[in-house]
C-alpha atoms as one frame of an Amber mdcrd trajectory, in Angstrom:
protein
 -26.909 -52.684  17.087 -25.867 -50.798  13.911 -27.123 -47.953  16.005 -24.470
 -47.935  18.367 -21.843 -48.376  15.677 -23.076 -45.630  13.702 -23.156 -42.953
  16.682 -19.739 -44.199  17.438 -18.190 -43.742  14.202 -19.852 -40.343  13.987
 -18.628 -39.125  17.261 -14.878 -40.230  16.519 -15.460 -38.286  13.122 -17.090
 -35.313  14.899 -14.127 -35.376  17.490 -11.392 -35.684  15.098 -12.825 -32.769
  13.088 -12.967 -30.335  16.109  -9.111 -31.982  16.591  -8.157 -31.032  13.343
  -9.853 -27.288  13.761  -8.320 -26.928  16.841  -4.755 -27.318  15.423  -5.274
 -24.962  12.599  -6.212 -22.421  15.082  -2.838 -22.322  16.814  -2.346 -18.589
  18.192   0.874 -17.162  17.047   1.917 -13.418  17.818   1.083 -11.054  15.214
   3.735  -9.143  13.534   5.141  -6.116  15.099   4.651  -2.813  13.102   7.912
  -1.081  11.895   6.848   2.288  12.805   6.281   3.661  15.986   7.908   0.711
  17.587  10.719   0.804  20.202  13.088  -1.728  18.455  16.151  -2.755  20.705
  19.400  -3.799  19.470  20.439  -7.334  20.002  22.773  -8.295  17.328  25.047
  -6.836  14.500  26.589  -8.438  12.099  26.098 -11.558  14.278  27.700 -10.326
  16.820  25.868  -9.774  20.583  25.519  -6.129  21.365  27.537  -5.132  24.625
  25.423  -3.445  26.805  26.644  -0.923  29.945  25.159  -0.506  33.026  23.570
   3.074  33.577  23.720   3.891  29.838  20.414   3.888  27.682  20.238   0.600
  25.523  20.981   0.345  21.791  17.528   1.042  20.060  15.461   2.818  17.024
  12.300   3.892  17.105  10.972   5.000  13.448   8.464   7.544  13.498   5.757
   7.903  11.058   5.526  11.590  11.328   8.205  13.339   8.767   9.493  10.036
   8.323  12.058  10.639  11.510  14.490   8.451  12.889  15.283   8.401  16.806
  17.218   6.118  19.168  20.562   5.313  20.956  23.669   3.670  20.126  24.422
   2.310  23.418  26.513   5.337  24.076  24.915   7.954  21.894  21.656   9.634
  20.665  20.932   9.353  17.513  18.639  10.779  15.028  17.685  11.217  11.193
  15.436  10.352   8.649  14.185   6.996   6.844  12.495   6.088   3.512  10.448
   3.090   3.392   8.708   1.439   0.752   7.403  -2.106   0.596  10.143  -4.608
   1.543  12.703  -1.476   1.133  14.362   0.660   3.695  16.751   3.327   4.229
  18.334   5.520   6.706  19.624   9.232   5.780  21.533  11.658   7.270  21.916
   9.885  10.748  23.443  12.242  13.212  24.567  11.129  16.843  25.951  13.192
  19.729  29.475  13.131  20.404  30.443  11.620  23.882  33.222   9.144  24.396
  31.968   5.672  26.089  34.333   2.971  26.706  35.986   1.297  23.658  33.673
  -1.937  23.799  30.407   0.504  23.556  32.321   2.863  20.755  32.903  -0.449
  18.771  28.966  -1.459  19.147  27.964   2.013  18.177  30.162   2.091  14.882
  28.897  -0.983  14.045  25.168  -0.293  14.418  25.679   3.011  12.777  27.391
   0.991   9.774  24.356  -1.199   9.600  22.002   1.333   9.133  24.069   3.271
   6.631  23.879  -0.054   4.670  20.475  -1.288   5.509  18.229  -1.730   1.858
  15.954  -4.364   2.942  13.743  -5.367   6.310  11.916  -8.121   7.324   9.439
  -8.526  10.778   9.002 -12.011  12.115   6.843 -11.460  15.168   8.906  -9.224
  17.871  12.015  -9.579  15.542  13.109  -7.138  13.182  15.974  -7.913  10.624
  17.583  -4.916   8.443  19.554  -6.571   5.492  21.925  -5.133   2.832  20.957
  -4.948  -0.987  22.018  -8.838  -1.313  20.053  -9.710   1.668  23.258 -10.200
   3.795  22.180  -9.632   7.693  23.353  -6.391   9.145  21.558  -6.263  12.497
  18.812  -7.615  14.535  16.309  -5.874  17.015  13.561  -6.829  19.357  10.219
  -5.069  19.734   9.954  -3.503  23.629   6.549  -2.907  24.653   7.458   0.328
  26.868   3.928   0.309  28.865
């Protein structure tokens, strides 16, 4: 009679051990790379970005080569450079094309450019990139987009 109880106890321990192992290996998506990733702008100063029809969405790409920044504001294209070290990130001279757009897109563009100019830190959580100022206050949030 002791053998069936011992087998039952062993089976229960084995089963609960497997369950706790499975719980420890919950799959979470790895963080995206800061560089060479297409980052679509979601919010600026906690405000959702205005998206217009037939206009490139606001986004940035930080190319590793020559620490080059490229993207679009939702109205104009942008380019420039960046410096990156650990959690620190800054963008420097940012230039844009000079097309006129509807007022909502122009406001979003100015907010985006202002956020990039004041960026001092960055953090990636999965597919989200948050840019903050030196005090850790949020400036903009982007989402990684895979083009293929």
